[in-house]
N, C-alpha and C positions, 0 to 999 in steps of 0.2 A: 463846318469850324475852322476862324482862323486860325493864318500859319501859329500867331504869338500864343494861342490858346493851347492850341498842341504841341508846340514849345516848353511851357508851363507843363503839360498833364508829362509829357517826358522824363524832363528832372525830376519831377515830384516823385515815377513809379522809380528811376534810376533813386533817387534816397531814398525810399522804402526796402530797396532791395542791397542796399549799401552791407548791412550787416549779412548779408547772405554771400553775395557777389559785388564786385567792381563791377561798374558797368562799364561794355566794352573790352572787358578785359579778365584775367584768373581769379579763382576764390583766394578772398585772402588766405585763408587757411590751407592752400596748396605747397609750402613747402614743409609742410608736417604732416612724416608718412605716418601712414594708418596697420595698425596692428597692434598687438598685445605687447606688451613688455612687463618681465617678470620680474618684481621687488621685496624688498623682506625690510619691512619696520623693526629696527634693531631694537631700541627703546623709543620710550614716548612716556613722558613723564610731566606731570605740574601737581606741585603742593596739594594734597588735601583741602590742612590745615593752616592758613594764611590769615593773615594779618591786615589791620590797614595801615595804610604809607610803607607798608615794608615790603621792599623789592622781593618777586618772584620771578623764576624761571620755568621757562614753559619750552621743553624739549622735546623735536622728533627726527630721530636719525634713519636713514632711508639709504638703501644697496642696490645695485644692480645685481642683482643673485642670477641676472639671464644672459645673452649671449650678443645680444645687442644694444647698443648705445640707444642711451634716451633720451628724445629729442631734447625737453626742458621740465627735469622735475618739477614739481607743483606742489603746495599745501595749500591747501584750505580749508581755512576757522568759520566751524559755524557755532553761533547758540544753539545747545540740543545737545543732539549725541545722545539719543535715547535716555536720558535723564532730563527729571524735572528743574523747572528755574523759579525760585521765589527767593520774595524780597517785596518793600513794601517798592507798588507803582512799577512793579514787575510785571509786561505782557507777554507772559505767552514766551515763543520761541522765534524768536527776533533772526536777525539775519546776521549781525554784524558778532562774534562770539566776545569781544570788549565791552560790546553796549547792551543797554536793553532802553525796550519804547516805556519815555513817562505815560500813566493815564493822566498829568492832567490837565486840564484846560488851557487853552491858552497859548500852547506854546508851536511855534512857528517850527521847529525841529524838534519833535518827542526824545530823539534820540540821546539817551544821557550816558555816561562811562561807568563802568563798572573797572573797568580800569586802564591806568593811561601806560602805553606804550613808551616806553622808556628806548629801546631799540628791540627793529626787527630784525630776521636773518638778513644777511649782507650776502650780496654774488661775488663778490671782491673784496677782501680784506682792506681797510682804509678808503671803501668807497664811499662811509659814511652812512648815518644811521638809516635801516630801513631801505637799503640797496640793491634787495630782490625783491621790494613792493611794485606790482604790477599796476594796471588798470582797472583788474577785477578790485571787485569788496572780497576784502577776508584773504586774499591767495596771495603769495609770495613764489616766486621761481627764484632756482639755482642754477636753473641752465644745466646743459648737458650732463649727464651722466652714464661714464665708460665700463663696461664689464667688470664685476669685482671691485667698483671701486664706491666710497659712501659721501652723502652728503650729510649736512648736519642740519638743521632748521630751531633756530634760539632765538625766543623772546623774551626778552627783560618787562616786566611789565610791574606797577605800582596799584594796589587794590585801591579804588578812594572808596567801596560803596559797600558796607557791612551785607549778608545773606549769603544764600543759598544758589548756586549757578551749575550750568552745565556748560564745556564747552567742545564741542566736536568739532574730529579732524578727519581728512580724508585726503589721500598721496593723489597725483595725478602725475601724467607720461608729459604731458603737454600741455599748452594750453585751450585748442582749438574743438576736441575734442576728439583728434583724427588717431591721439597716440592714447592706448589705455592699457592705467595701471593693471597688471592682474599680480594675484597670491601666487605661490607656489600651487593651491589646492585649486586656483582659480577666483578666491573668492577677490573682493575689492582690499585696495588696503586701509583703514578707517578704523574708526574708536572714539572714544568720547573720557572724558575727565567730570568728573562730581568734586564741586570744590566749596567751600563753607569758608564764608572773610567776618573772623571775629572783627565787632567792633568795638572794644576795649583797645585802647591806644597802649602801647607798650611802654612801660616805664624806665627810666632810665635812672643811675644812680651816680655818684660821683666816687672816684677810690682815691685814697689817703696818694695814691701819684699823681693823679688831677687826669683818667682814663674815663670815661664815658661807657658805662656798660649799659645793653640792656637788657630788662629782667622783664621774664613769661609774667 
């Protein structure tokens, strides 16, 4: 085998190995400590009844109840969470919690929104919408979490598709899998919401003073 061919094979092997370790260097997750970190989810809320075009808030509050600092507390959202997803065109349990996969033929991208994310969790105030977003689909991280401290993950979303859906969530102590989030009882901090979106738009009326009031 010629020298060029051998170099090509070596580069190909390096590219395949990159997700696990950098060629000739340390693993990408070498800086994330290994071990279990004890967390508690003090609040997890998302309105069960929602209406088209009316903003709703999904909120998950995580507290470090252990003795060690959490490397990078994160929350991943997925469709599912142990409850069914239904509605015209919905195809089972997708990956993106705020979207569904359309069965319509000919679509280049079958992913269609259920909710529009107006604002995601922000790691630093003033950092802009979605400052806590990561390279992982559906995962937001808010950085280290000291013992006794809390982090609040808030999403402001607007429903754009009627139907019944589910959103599952899971809390992580890091992004690379070395740091494990655990509850006091040893379980994984996770849960889910069942949500119904009403397809009837709100009715509005104007009061004598000129104020616009939304009516159910």
